[in-house]
C-alpha positions as CSV (number, residue, x, y, z in Angstrom):
1,M,-27.5,-110.0,30.3
2,G,-24.3,-112.1,31.5
3,N,-25.6,-115.0,29.8
4,E,-22.8,-117.2,27.5
5,T,-23.0,-115.9,23.9
6,P,-23.8,-118.1,21.8
7,H,-22.0,-119.6,18.5
8,R,-24.1,-118.2,16.0
9,V,-26.6,-115.0,16.9
10,T,-30.0,-116.4,16.0
11,G,-31.9,-113.1,17.1
12,Y,-32.0,-110.4,19.4
13,Y,-34.0,-109.4,22.7
14,V,-34.7,-105.5,22.9
15,A,-35.0,-104.4,26.2
16,F,-37.3,-101.0,26.8
17,P,-36.4,-99.0,29.7
18,V,-38.6,-98.6,32.3
19,I,-40.8,-95.2,32.1
20,P,-41.8,-93.8,35.5
21,E,-45.3,-93.1,35.8
22,D,-44.7,-90.0,37.6
23,S,-46.0,-86.5,36.7
24,V,-46.9,-83.2,37.6
25,E,-50.2,-84.5,38.8
26,N,-48.8,-86.8,41.4
27,N,-44.9,-85.9,41.4
28,S,-44.3,-82.5,43.7
29,F,-40.4,-81.8,42.7
30,M,-41.7,-82.4,38.9
31,R,-44.9,-80.0,39.5
32,N,-42.7,-77.3,41.3
33,I,-40.5,-77.1,38.4
34,A,-43.2,-77.1,35.9
35,K,-44.9,-74.2,37.8
36,N,-41.7,-72.1,37.8
37,E,-41.8,-72.0,41.5
38,D,-39.0,-69.6,42.9
39,W,-37.2,-72.7,45.5
40,P,-36.5,-76.2,44.6
41,P,-38.7,-78.5,47.4
42,L,-35.4,-79.8,49.0
43,A,-37.0,-81.0,52.3
44,T,-40.8,-82.0,50.9
45,A,-39.6,-83.7,47.9
46,T,-39.2,-87.3,48.5
47,P,-36.2,-88.9,47.0
48,R,-38.1,-90.9,44.9
49,D,-40.0,-88.1,43.7
50,M,-36.7,-86.3,42.7
51,Y,-35.1,-89.5,41.5
52,E,-38.2,-90.2,39.6
53,G,-39.3,-87.4,38.1
54,T,-35.7,-86.6,36.9
55,V,-35.6,-89.9,35.1
56,K,-38.7,-88.9,33.3
57,M,-38.0,-85.5,32.3
58,L,-34.6,-86.6,30.9
59,M,-37.1,-89.1,28.9
60,E,-39.5,-86.7,27.8
61,Y,-36.5,-84.1,26.9
62,G,-35.1,-87.4,24.8
63,A,-38.6,-87.5,23.0
64,T,-39.1,-83.9,22.7
65,C,-35.1,-83.6,21.0
66,V,-36.5,-86.4,18.5
67,E,-39.5,-84.8,17.7
68,H,-37.8,-81.9,17.2
69,L,-35.0,-82.8,15.0
70,E,-37.3,-84.6,13.0
71,H,-39.2,-81.3,12.3
72,L,-36.0,-79.3,11.6
73,E,-35.7,-81.6,8.7
74,D,-39.0,-80.4,7.1
75,T,-38.3,-76.5,7.7
76,K,-37.3,-74.5,5.1
77,E,-33.8,-72.9,5.3
78,E,-35.6,-69.2,5.2
79,A,-37.9,-69.9,8.0
80,K,-35.2,-70.9,10.5
81,T,-34.4,-68.8,13.2
82,F,-32.9,-69.1,16.6
83,E,-36.6,-69.1,18.1
84,N,-37.6,-72.0,16.2
85,V,-34.1,-73.8,15.6
86,V,-32.7,-73.6,19.3
87,D,-35.0,-72.0,21.8
88,P,-37.6,-75.3,21.8
89,L,-34.9,-77.4,22.8
90,L,-33.2,-75.2,25.8
91,T,-36.6,-74.2,27.0
92,E,-37.0,-77.8,28.3
93,E,-33.0,-78.6,28.8
94,Y,-33.3,-75.5,31.3
95,E,-35.9,-77.2,33.6
96,V,-34.1,-81.3,32.8
97,N,-30.7,-79.7,33.9
98,Y,-32.3,-77.8,37.1
99,A,-34.1,-81.1,38.3
100,F,-31.0,-82.9,37.9
101,Q,-28.5,-80.7,39.5
102,T,-31.1,-80.3,42.4
103,L,-31.3,-84.4,42.6
104,L,-27.4,-84.7,42.6
105,L,-27.2,-81.7,45.7
106,K,-29.9,-84.2,47.0
107,M,-28.2,-87.6,47.0
108,L,-24.6,-86.2,47.5
109,T,-25.7,-84.7,50.8
110,D,-29.2,-86.2,52.0
111,W,-29.9,-89.6,50.6
112,P,-31.5,-92.3,52.4
113,D,-29.7,-95.3,51.1
114,S,-26.4,-95.7,53.0
115,S,-24.7,-97.9,50.5
116,K,-21.9,-95.8,48.8
117,L,-21.6,-98.8,46.0
118,L,-25.5,-98.2,44.7
119,L,-25.4,-94.5,45.2
120,N,-22.5,-94.4,42.9
121,A,-24.5,-96.6,40.6
122,D,-27.5,-94.5,40.8
123,L,-25.1,-91.5,40.1
124,H,-23.4,-92.6,37.0
125,H,-26.7,-94.0,35.0
126,I,-28.4,-91.0,35.6
127,T,-25.4,-88.5,34.8
128,V,-24.8,-90.6,31.6
129,M,-28.3,-90.3,30.7
130,C,-28.5,-86.5,31.3
131,A,-25.0,-86.0,29.1
132,R,-26.2,-88.5,26.0
133,D,-29.3,-86.7,26.3
134,N,-27.6,-82.9,26.0
135,S,-25.6,-83.7,23.5
136,E,-27.7,-85.7,21.3
137,K,-28.7,-82.6,19.0
138,L,-25.1,-82.0,18.2
139,T,-25.3,-85.4,16.2
140,N,-28.6,-84.7,14.0
141,A,-27.3,-83.5,10.9
142,A,-30.4,-80.8,10.4
143,F,-29.3,-79.4,13.4
144,Q,-26.1,-78.8,12.7
145,D,-26.8,-77.4,9.0
146,A,-29.5,-74.9,10.7
147,I,-27.0,-73.8,13.3
148,K,-24.7,-73.3,11.1
149,E,-27.2,-71.1,8.5
150,L,-28.1,-69.1,11.3
151,Y,-24.4,-68.4,12.5
152,E,-23.5,-67.1,9.0
153,K,-26.2,-65.2,8.5
154,K,-26.0,-63.6,12.1
155,D,-29.5,-61.9,11.5
156,G,-31.3,-60.4,14.6
157,L,-29.2,-62.9,16.8
158,N,-27.3,-60.9,19.6
159,E,-23.8,-61.8,21.4
160,W,-25.0,-64.6,23.7
161,Q,-26.8,-66.1,21.0
162,L,-24.0,-65.6,18.2
163,R,-21.4,-66.9,20.9
164,L,-23.8,-70.1,21.8
165,L,-23.9,-71.0,18.1
166,E,-20.3,-70.8,17.7
167,W,-19.8,-73.0,20.6
168,Y,-22.0,-75.3,19.2
169,I,-20.4,-75.2,15.9
170,L,-16.5,-75.8,18.0
171,E,-18.0,-78.5,19.6
172,L,-19.0,-80.7,16.6
173,K,-15.9,-80.1,14.6
174,A,-13.6,-81.1,17.5
175,S,-15.9,-84.0,18.4
176,G,-16.6,-84.9,14.6
177,Y,-20.0,-84.7,14.6
178,D,-20.4,-82.5,11.4
179,K,-18.2,-85.3,9.2
180,K,-20.8,-86.4,6.5
181,D,-19.0,-89.6,4.4
182,E,-19.8,-92.7,5.4
183,K,-16.3,-94.0,5.0
184,T,-14.8,-91.3,7.7
185,R,-17.9,-91.4,10.0
186,K,-17.3,-95.7,9.8
187,L,-13.4,-94.9,10.7
188,M,-14.2,-92.7,13.6
189,G,-17.1,-95.2,15.1
190,S,-14.1,-97.8,15.1
191,W,-11.1,-95.8,16.9
192,S,-14.0,-94.2,19.3
193,R,-15.6,-97.6,20.3
194,F,-11.7,-99.2,20.3
195,I,-11.1,-95.7,22.7
196,D,-14.2,-96.5,25.2
197,E,-13.0,-100.1,25.4
198,Y,-9.5,-99.9,26.3
199,R,-10.4,-96.7,29.0
200,T,-12.9,-99.2,30.5
201,K,-10.4,-101.8,31.0
202,Y,-7.8,-99.2,32.1
203,I,-10.3,-97.8,34.7
204,T,-11.3,-100.9,35.8
205,N,-7.7,-102.5,36.7
206,V,-6.9,-99.7,38.3
207,M,-10.4,-99.7,40.6
208,A,-9.5,-103.5,41.1
209,T,-6.2,-102.9,42.6
210,N,-7.5,-100.1,45.1
211,D,-8.1,-102.2,47.9
212,Q,-5.7,-105.3,47.2
213,N,-2.8,-103.6,50.0
214,T,-4.2,-101.4,52.9
215,F,-1.8,-100.1,55.7
216,V,-3.4,-99.9,59.0
217,V,-2.2,-97.4,61.9
218,T,-3.4,-98.1,65.7
219,D,-1.2,-95.8,67.4
220,K,-2.0,-92.2,67.4
221,A,1.3,-90.7,68.0
222,V,2.2,-91.8,64.3
223,L,-1.0,-89.7,62.9
224,K,-0.2,-87.2,65.6
225,D,0.1,-84.2,63.0
226,A,-2.6,-85.3,60.6
227,P,-5.7,-82.7,61.1
228,S,-9.3,-83.8,61.9
229,H,-10.5,-84.0,58.7
230,V,-7.5,-86.2,57.5
231,L,-8.1,-88.5,60.4
232,Q,-11.8,-88.7,59.8
233,N,-11.2,-89.7,56.2
234,L,-8.7,-92.6,56.9
235,A,-10.3,-94.2,60.1
236,I,-11.7,-97.8,59.6
237,N,-15.1,-96.7,61.7
238,S,-15.9,-93.0,60.6
239,Q,-17.7,-92.8,64.0
240,K,-14.7,-93.3,66.1
241,W,-12.0,-91.1,64.1
242,E,-10.7,-89.4,67.0
243,A,-9.6,-93.1,68.3
244,G,-9.2,-95.6,65.3
245,P,-7.6,-97.2,64.0
246,W,-6.8,-95.8,60.8
247,R,-5.9,-96.8,57.4
248,G,-4.0,-95.9,54.3
249,H,-5.3,-97.7,50.9
250,M,-4.9,-97.5,47.2
251,A,-6.9,-94.6,46.0
252,P,-5.3,-90.5,46.1
253,K,-8.0,-89.4,48.5
254,S,-6.3,-92.4,51.2
255,L,-3.3,-92.8,50.0
256,L,-1.6,-89.4,49.6
257,P,-2.8,-87.9,53.0
258,F,-1.7,-91.1,54.6
259,L,2.1,-90.6,52.7
260,K,1.6,-86.9,54.0
261,Y,1.3,-87.3,57.8
262,C,2.1,-91.1,58.5
263,S,5.7,-90.3,60.6
264,D,6.5,-94.3,60.2
265,R,8.9,-94.4,57.1
266,Q,8.6,-97.9,56.8
267,L,4.8,-98.0,56.4
268,R,5.2,-94.7,54.0
269,A,7.6,-96.6,51.7
270,G,5.8,-99.8,51.5
271,A,2.4,-97.8,50.4
272,W,4.6,-95.7,48.3
273,E,6.3,-99.1,46.4
274,K,2.4,-100.7,46.3
275,W,1.2,-97.1,44.5
276,I,3.2,-97.1,41.9
277,S,3.2,-100.7,40.9
278,K,-0.7,-100.5,40.5
279,A,-2.2,-102.3,37.7
280,S,1.3,-102.8,36.2
281,F,3.3,-105.7,35.1
282,E,3.4,-106.7,38.7
283,H,0.0,-108.0,37.9
284,D,-0.4,-110.2,35.5
285,F,-4.3,-109.9,35.1
286,Y,-4.8,-106.5,35.9
287,N,-1.4,-105.0,33.7
288,N,-2.3,-101.8,31.9
289,S,0.6,-101.6,29.8
290,I,-1.2,-102.9,26.7
291,N,-4.4,-100.8,27.4
292,I,-2.1,-97.8,27.6
293,E,-0.6,-98.3,24.2
294,E,-3.8,-98.7,22.7
295,L,-5.3,-95.9,24.0
296,R,-2.4,-94.1,22.4
297,H,-2.9,-96.0,19.0
298,N,-6.9,-95.2,18.8
299,N,-7.1,-91.5,20.1
300,D,-3.7,-90.6,17.3
301,G,-6.3,-92.6,15.0
302,L,-9.4,-90.4,16.0
303,A,-7.3,-87.2,15.9
304,K,-5.7,-87.8,12.5
305,T,-9.0,-88.8,11.1
306,L,-10.6,-85.5,12.5
307,G,-7.8,-83.2,10.9
308,Y,-5.2,-82.8,13.7
309,A,-1.8,-84.0,13.6
310,S,-1.6,-85.2,17.2
311,V,-3.6,-85.9,20.1
312,S,-2.3,-83.1,21.9
313,E,-3.1,-80.6,18.7
314,H,-6.3,-81.9,18.6
315,R,-6.9,-81.5,22.6
316,L,-5.3,-78.1,22.7
317,A,-6.9,-76.8,19.3
318,N,-9.8,-74.5,21.4
319,K,-8.2,-73.8,24.7
320,M,-7.1,-70.8,25.9
321,A,-3.0,-72.1,25.4
322,S,-4.3,-73.2,21.8
323,S,-0.8,-75.3,20.9
324,P,1.1,-77.6,22.1
325,D,4.1,-75.1,21.4
326,T,2.3,-72.6,23.8
327,V,2.2,-75.2,26.5
328,R,6.1,-76.8,25.9
329,S,7.4,-72.9,26.5
330,F,5.4,-72.5,29.4
331,I,6.4,-76.0,30.9
332,Q,10.1,-74.8,30.1
333,A,10.0,-71.8,31.3
334,L,8.6,-73.0,34.8
335,E,11.3,-76.0,34.8
336,R,14.2,-73.2,34.1
337,R,13.4,-72.0,36.8
338,I,11.9,-74.4,39.6
339,R,14.2,-77.2,38.6
340,P,17.4,-75.6,40.4
341,V,15.3,-74.6,43.1
342,F,14.1,-78.0,43.8
343,M,17.6,-79.6,43.6
344,D,18.6,-76.6,46.0
345,R,15.9,-77.6,48.3
346,M,16.6,-81.1,48.2
347,E,19.8,-80.7,50.8
348,A,17.9,-78.8,53.1
349,W,15.2,-81.1,53.3
350,R,17.9,-83.9,53.9
351,D,19.5,-81.8,56.6
352,F,16.0,-81.1,58.6
353,A,15.4,-85.0,57.9
354,Q,18.5,-85.9,59.4
355,Q,18.8,-83.4,62.1
356,K,15.0,-83.2,63.6
357,L,13.0,-86.2,62.3
358,F,16.1,-88.3,62.4
359,M,15.8,-90.4,59.2
360,S,19.3,-91.9,57.9
361,G,20.2,-92.1,54.2
362,D,18.9,-90.6,51.1
363,L,15.4,-89.1,50.8
364,L,12.9,-91.0,48.2
365,P,9.7,-89.9,47.2
366,H,7.9,-91.2,50.0
367,D,9.8,-89.5,52.4
368,L,9.4,-86.1,50.3
369,F,5.4,-85.9,51.2
370,Y,6.0,-85.9,54.5
371,V,9.5,-84.0,55.1
372,C,8.4,-80.9,52.9
373,P,5.9,-79.3,54.4
374,K,7.3,-80.2,57.8
375,E,10.7,-78.5,57.2
376,A,8.5,-75.5,55.7
377,E,6.4,-75.3,59.0
378,A,9.6,-75.6,61.1
379,H,11.7,-72.9,58.8
380,Y,9.0,-70.7,59.6
381,D,8.0,-71.6,63.1
382,V,4.6,-72.4,62.3
383,N,2.5,-75.4,64.0
384,T,-0.8,-75.3,61.0
385,L,-2.7,-77.1,63.9
386,N,-2.7,-74.2,66.1
387,L,-3.6,-72.4,63.6
388,M,-6.6,-73.6,62.9
389,N,-7.7,-72.1,65.9
390,H,-7.9,-68.9,64.0
391,F,-10.4,-70.3,61.3
392,P,-13.7,-71.6,62.5
393,F,-16.1,-72.0,59.8
394,W,-19.0,-69.6,59.9
395,P,-16.7,-66.7,61.1
396,T,-14.1,-67.3,58.2
397,F,-16.9,-67.4,55.7
398,N,-18.0,-64.1,56.7
399,N,-14.5,-62.5,56.5
400,A,-14.0,-64.3,52.7
401,T,-17.5,-62.9,51.8
402,T,-16.6,-59.2,53.3
403,L,-13.3,-59.2,51.7
404,L,-15.3,-60.1,48.3
405,N,-17.4,-57.2,49.1
406,Q,-14.4,-55.0,48.9
407,L,-12.8,-56.2,46.2
408,F,-15.3,-56.9,43.7
409,N,-18.6,-54.9,45.2
410,I,-20.5,-58.6,45.8
411,E,-22.5,-58.5,48.8
412,F,-23.8,-62.1,50.7
413,T,-26.7,-61.5,52.8
414,D,-28.0,-64.6,55.3
415,I,-31.6,-65.4,54.4
416,T,-32.0,-69.0,55.9
417,N,-34.8,-67.7,58.0
418,S,-37.0,-66.5,55.4
419,G,-38.3,-70.0,55.2
420,L,-37.0,-71.6,51.8
421,E,-36.4,-75.3,52.5
422,R,-33.6,-77.1,53.2
423,A,-32.1,-80.8,52.9
424,H,-30.5,-80.2,56.3
425,P,-30.3,-78.2,59.2
426,D,-26.9,-77.4,59.1
427,A,-27.3,-75.5,55.6
428,K,-27.5,-71.7,55.0
429,I,-28.9,-69.9,52.2
430,F,-27.9,-66.5,50.9
431,S,-28.7,-63.9,48.4
432,V,-26.2,-62.1,46.5
433,K,-26.3,-58.6,45.2
434,D,-23.7,-56.5,42.5
435,N,-23.5,-53.5,45.3
436,K,-22.2,-51.4,42.3
437,D,-25.3,-51.6,40.1
438,G,-27.9,-53.5,42.8
439,T,-28.3,-56.2,40.4
440,H,-29.4,-59.1,42.6
441,L,-27.1,-62.1,40.9
442,G,-29.0,-65.1,42.5
443,R,-28.9,-67.5,45.7
444,L,-26.1,-69.6,47.4
445,Y,-27.2,-73.0,49.0
446,L,-24.6,-73.7,51.5
447,D,-24.3,-77.1,53.5
448,P,-20.7,-77.2,55.0
449,Y,-20.3,-80.1,57.4
450,A,-19.5,-83.6,57.0
451,R,-21.7,-86.7,58.0
452,E,-22.8,-89.7,58.1
453,N,-25.3,-89.6,54.7
454,K,-23.4,-87.2,52.9
455,H,-21.4,-88.8,50.1
456,S,-19.4,-85.6,48.5
457,G,-16.3,-83.8,49.0
458,W,-16.0,-80.0,48.2
459,N,-18.0,-79.4,45.4
460,T,-19.8,-76.3,43.7
461,L,-23.3,-76.9,41.3
462,L,-24.8,-74.8,39.2
463,A,-28.6,-75.4,39.6
464,R,-30.2,-72.4,37.4
465,T,-29.0,-70.0,35.4
466,A,-31.6,-66.6,35.8
467,A,-34.8,-66.2,33.8
468,P,-36.4,-63.2,33.9
469,E,-39.1,-64.3,31.4
470,R,-40.1,-66.9,34.3
471,G,-39.5,-65.2,37.1
472,L,-36.7,-67.0,38.2
473,D,-33.1,-66.0,39.4
474,K,-29.9,-68.1,39.8
475,I,-28.8,-70.4,42.3
476,V,-25.9,-71.9,43.3
477,Y,-25.3,-75.2,45.6
478,L,-21.7,-75.2,47.6
479,I,-21.4,-78.7,49.2
480,G,-18.6,-78.7,51.5
481,S,-16.4,-81.5,54.1
482,V,-16.0,-79.3,57.3
483,V,-15.5,-81.7,60.3
484,P,-18.6,-80.0,61.8
485,P,-18.2,-78.6,65.7
486,V,-17.4,-81.1,68.4
487,H,-18.7,-80.5,72.0
488,D,-17.8,-76.9,72.4
489,A,-15.2,-76.3,69.8
490,P,-16.4,-74.7,66.7
491,S,-15.6,-76.1,63.4
492,L,-12.4,-75.7,62.4
493,L,-10.6,-75.3,58.9
494,H,-6.9,-76.7,58.4
495,Y,-5.1,-75.1,55.8
496,E,-5.8,-77.4,53.2
497,Q,-9.6,-77.3,53.9
498,L,-9.2,-73.5,54.2
499,Q,-7.8,-73.4,50.5
500,D,-10.5,-75.6,49.3
501,F,-13.3,-73.8,51.0
502,L,-11.5,-70.7,48.6
503,F,-11.4,-72.5,45.8
504,Q,-15.3,-73.4,45.8
505,L,-16.2,-69.9,47.0
506,G,-14.6,-68.5,44.1
507,K,-15.8,-71.2,41.7
508,V,-19.7,-69.5,43.2
509,V,-18.7,-66.1,42.4
510,Q,-17.8,-67.2,39.1
511,L,-21.1,-68.8,38.5
512,L,-23.0,-66.3,40.0
513,V,-21.5,-63.1,38.6
514,S,-21.5,-64.6,35.0
515,R,-24.1,-62.6,33.2
516,S,-24.8,-65.6,30.2
517,P,-28.2,-66.4,29.9
518,Y,-27.3,-70.2,28.3
519,R,-25.4,-72.5,30.8
520,D,-23.6,-73.8,28.3
521,I,-21.3,-70.9,28.0
522,S,-21.8,-69.7,31.6
523,I,-18.2,-70.9,32.4
524,P,-16.0,-73.1,30.4
525,W,-16.9,-76.0,31.2
526,A,-14.5,-79.5,31.8
527,P,-14.3,-81.6,29.4
528,F,-16.2,-80.0,26.4
529,Y,-13.7,-79.9,23.4
530,A,-15.2,-76.4,22.2
531,S,-14.4,-75.0,25.9
532,D,-11.3,-73.7,26.7
533,W,-11.0,-75.0,30.2
534,D,-7.7,-74.9,31.0
535,A,-8.6,-71.7,32.3
536,A,-11.9,-72.1,33.7
537,D,-10.1,-72.4,37.5
538,M,-8.2,-69.3,37.2
539,F,-10.5,-67.0,39.3
540,P,-11.3,-69.8,42.1
541,V,-7.3,-70.4,42.1
542,F,-7.0,-66.7,42.7
543,C,-9.2,-67.0,45.6
544,Q,-7.3,-69.8,46.8
545,F,-4.1,-68.2,46.4
546,F,-5.3,-65.8,49.4
547,V,-3.6,-68.1,52.0
548,T,-0.3,-67.2,50.6
549,K,-1.0,-63.3,50.8
550,P,-0.2,-62.5,55.1
551,G,-2.7,-59.3,54.4
552,L,-5.5,-61.5,52.9
553,L,-4.7,-64.6,55.4
554,Q,-4.6,-61.8,58.3
555,A,-8.1,-60.4,57.1
556,L,-9.8,-64.4,56.8
557,S,-8.7,-65.1,60.4
558,S,-10.6,-64.6,63.8
559,P,-9.4,-64.2,67.0
560,D,-7.8,-67.6,68.6
561,Y,-11.0,-69.1,69.7
562,K,-8.9,-70.3,72.6
563,S,-6.7,-67.5,73.9
564,S,-8.6,-64.5,72.1
565,A,-5.5,-63.4,70.6
566,P,-5.7,-62.1,67.1
567,L,-3.6,-63.9,64.2
568,S,-0.5,-60.7,63.8
569,Y,0.7,-59.7,60.7
570,E,4.3,-61.4,61.3
571,Q,2.1,-64.5,62.2
572,A,0.0,-64.3,59.0
573,E,3.0,-63.5,57.2
574,C,5.2,-66.8,58.3
575,A,2.1,-69.1,58.1
576,S,1.5,-67.6,54.5
577,L,5.3,-68.2,53.5
578,A,5.4,-71.9,55.3
579,L,2.9,-72.9,52.9
580,S,4.1,-71.5,50.0
581,R,7.1,-72.8,50.6
582,G,5.8,-76.4,51.4
583,T,4.0,-76.9,48.2
584,L,7.5,-77.0,46.2
585,F,7.5,-80.7,45.4
586,D,3.7,-81.5,44.9
587,T,4.5,-78.5,42.4
588,Y,7.7,-80.1,40.9
589,R,5.9,-83.5,40.4
590,T,3.0,-81.6,38.9
591,L,5.5,-80.3,36.2
592,F,6.7,-83.6,35.6
593,W,3.5,-84.9,35.3
594,A,2.2,-82.0,32.8
595,D,5.8,-82.4,30.6
596,F,5.0,-86.5,30.5
597,D,1.5,-86.2,29.4
598,L,2.6,-83.5,26.2
599,T,5.1,-85.3,25.3
600,L,3.0,-88.6,25.4
601,F,0.7,-87.5,23.2
602,E,2.2,-84.6,21.0
603,M,4.2,-87.3,19.0
604,E,3.1,-87.7,15.7
605,E,3.7,-91.4,15.4
606,R,3.3,-93.1,18.4
607,K,5.7,-95.9,17.6
608,Q,8.4,-93.0,18.4
609,K,8.8,-94.4,22.0
610,F,7.1,-97.2,24.1
611,W,5.3,-95.1,27.2
612,L,7.9,-96.9,29.8
613,D,11.1,-95.9,27.8
614,L,9.7,-92.2,28.1
615,Y,8.7,-92.3,31.7
616,R,12.5,-93.9,33.1
617,E,14.0,-91.3,30.6
618,M,11.9,-88.3,31.9
619,H,12.0,-89.6,35.4
620,K,15.9,-89.9,34.9
621,E,15.8,-86.0,33.6
622,Y,13.1,-84.5,36.8
623,F,14.3,-86.3,39.7
624,P,17.6,-86.8,41.5
625,W,17.1,-90.5,43.2
626,R,17.1,-93.6,41.2
627,M,14.2,-94.6,39.9
628,H,12.7,-97.8,41.5
629,R,12.5,-100.9,39.8
630,N,8.8,-101.4,40.5
631,D,8.2,-97.9,39.3
632,Y,5.0,-98.2,36.4
633,Q,2.9,-95.3,37.8
634,P,1.3,-94.4,34.4
635,C,-0.3,-97.6,34.6
636,S,-2.7,-95.8,37.2
637,F,-2.3,-92.5,36.4
638,M,-6.2,-92.0,36.0
639,P,-5.7,-88.3,35.6
640,I,-4.0,-88.7,32.3
641,F,-5.3,-91.9,30.7
642,A,-9.0,-92.0,32.1
643,R,-10.6,-90.0,30.3
644,Q,-9.8,-88.9,26.5
645,P,-10.6,-85.0,26.8
646,Y,-8.0,-84.6,29.6
647,M,-5.0,-86.3,27.7
648,S,-2.7,-83.5,27.4
649,M,-4.3,-81.6,29.7
650,Y,-2.4,-81.9,32.9
651,Y,-0.7,-78.9,32.7
652,R,-3.8,-77.1,33.6
653,K,-3.1,-76.7,37.4
654,L,0.0,-75.0,36.6
655,W,-1.3,-72.8,33.9
656,S,-4.5,-71.5,36.3
657,E,-1.8,-71.2,39.2
658,M,0.1,-68.8,36.4
659,L,-2.8,-66.7,35.5
660,A,-4.4,-66.7,39.2
661,L,-0.6,-65.0,40.4
662,D,-0.5,-62.7,37.4
663,I,-3.8,-61.3,38.6
664,H,-2.7,-61.0,42.7
665,E,0.5,-59.1,41.0
666,T,-1.8,-57.1,38.7
667,F,-3.6,-55.9,41.8
668,R,-0.3,-55.4,43.8
669,L,1.4,-52.7,41.0
670,E,-1.8,-50.9,40.6
671,G,-2.5,-50.7,44.4
672,D,-6.1,-49.5,43.9
673,E,-8.2,-52.8,44.7
674,P,-11.2,-51.7,44.3
675,T,-11.1,-50.2,40.8
676,T,-8.7,-53.2,39.9
677,G,-11.6,-55.6,41.0
678,Q,-14.3,-53.8,39.6
679,R,-12.2,-54.6,35.8
680,L,-11.2,-58.2,36.6
681,K,-15.7,-58.4,37.2
682,T,-16.5,-56.7,34.0
683,A,-14.0,-57.8,31.7
684,V,-13.8,-61.4,33.0
685,L,-16.7,-62.7,35.2
686,E,-19.5,-61.1,33.8
687,R,-18.4,-62.3,30.6
688,G,-18.3,-66.3,31.4
689,A,-17.6,-68.1,28.5
690,G,-19.3,-65.6,26.2
691,D,-16.0,-65.2,24.5
692,V,-12.3,-67.1,24.4
693,A,-10.6,-67.1,27.8
694,K,-7.2,-65.3,26.1
695,E,-9.1,-62.6,24.8
696,L,-11.0,-61.9,27.7
697,Y,-7.6,-62.4,29.4
698,R,-6.4,-59.5,27.8
699,R,-9.2,-56.9,28.1
700,F,-8.5,-57.2,31.7
701,Q,-4.8,-57.0,31.1
702,G,-4.4,-55.1,28.6
703,R,-1.7,-57.7,27.4
704,D,-1.0,-61.7,27.5
705,P,-0.5,-63.6,30.2
706,S,2.9,-63.4,32.1
707,V,5.1,-66.2,33.8
708,G,7.0,-64.5,35.7
709,P,5.0,-64.0,38.7
710,I,4.9,-67.7,39.3
711,C,8.3,-68.5,38.6
712,D,8.9,-65.9,41.1
713,F,6.3,-67.3,44.0
714,Y,8.6,-70.8,43.3
715,D,11.7,-69.1,42.9
716,P,11.8,-65.6,45.1
717,P,14.3,-63.4,43.8
718,P,16.3,-62.0,46.2
719,F,15.0,-58.8,46.9
720,T,11.3,-57.8,45.9
721,E,10.9,-54.2,44.6
722,D,9.7,-53.2,48.3
723,Q,12.5,-54.4,50.0
724,Q,15.0,-52.8,47.5
725,Q,13.4,-49.3,48.1
726,T,13.7,-50.5,52.0
727,A,17.2,-51.1,52.0
728,T,18.4,-48.1,49.3
């Protein structure tokens, strides 16, 4: 409460939460869900009704959960069934999760409170509340014993029920919820308490230094190659993003675009120096060095208490990669192929920078963010700003869904004018059908444009799964952040946003096609320990790589909206090659961080290596330039240290690319796109997380994943098979 802690505690105040008075009688949002209405009241329900109604439903679910778990303790073993152990909770979870996801959509796209700080606080509190209530059952001994008994007997259970029980058991084991002896539970509680404490300190220090340094650009010529969505992101006044001024500050969504598009080398150098020294020894009060070591120590202690040799072994136990050894082999295979290419490309970047950009001296990281994509575009004579003219949003959406229909027999039909409510007029609604058997897969709500009261980038939410017994279909929400049409010009997609859009559209298809009746196993969800979410982005990344395939990029395009000239295959090929070439530096950095992440947490004894010593050694091994004396970047590298389930998981971006490119190679080799697409849909997408990802992938490919296609993507062989045949 902010009061000073007394020297001697003489008593406690217990503050009970305020329980909303909302009910189905006075709250239209709750009434809509309770009556199993076909569509949510996105326009007619007030923001207050939606927020208070969701809070009330969460509280009621918490009470139901407690009562049900108490009832289980008195239920005899022979009387326990899936229907009376799990179903009573799933029934109410269905409604609560539907309310929560719909509230998220409303808060992120059409919320009256314009204060981002207050909005984030409200989002945080209700998200934590929802997550806590959903996981409460797994901590209960009676529920644990019941699901284990059901899983062992398997009487009358279908495959989805068995898989859900298996997922529950894996999650409670990996989380340590099944530990019964008091000593172990106390030890786990101690480790977890310190993990939360130092994780909070780590995040707080990073956030506190985000706005300590800003870099302002007043001359638009310095950002002349920046697309509209980047200018809008960097603009100090979002309403005057075209005129400026623009500002980069110490947050990834601001700084990385700033480094990529700012032509002022001195500004980039200053921004990079401040970025790599954030929350480090350069800040006495906000230094995260000790927090990193404490996080390593306590996570290692927790992992060993749970029976694992290291943090990495714990995190990877239920993942597709399955072990640190597999990830190590994967990283080494990529490193052997990509490192020589990177070293060779450094010369090309240096020559380009000297001859075309008039930059003297050696190139440093703050240069490569800018130079690498510029060199790739010049190498293939591609102007990415002009390329945007071929990708107006709605025609591109239509082309993309047509392409998905050709590959996977999935049809999108616009039903916006059917009278369904929308939170904003910009949104459209689509009905999605599997043309193979005529199955209705669900509906998609798509809100594509950025606007003042919209607080989200690209995001995809599973509103609800299909519930035939309720007469309800599946609903998926897709939130975009495309710059809206300006004057007579349509909303155009820069290649970065085209990739974001394709990724999210892949996620939409992934969610809609999954036949799982249960949300928890619809797809592998991060950051659950029981889910193999290193493979969760396989299909979204497969769709994202459409931009690197000339034929697919051409199919996505429209005639230039100014000249009406179509995008030729030769132009599409040059654009695809330029986009592929321009990613090398980013991929190599990802490889470095994946290696550092794995190496740091696969140590069975933390004292083997101080984090900074390891960082310096690996930096020297990976990069040809001398490390900056103030480079302490792990002190602010939140993707690794901010959330404990993500430790040792940074490899997943490259892992997803490996799987996606391997699938693209299978399409190419088989040469029968509808047949291959149907097999992928049946073997992998329809199963969702109904089986482990490794087994699903084997059913599709008939083998384990191959690292060859991703190596060939970043290190193209001198001649492809087709080129060799042509040459002969």
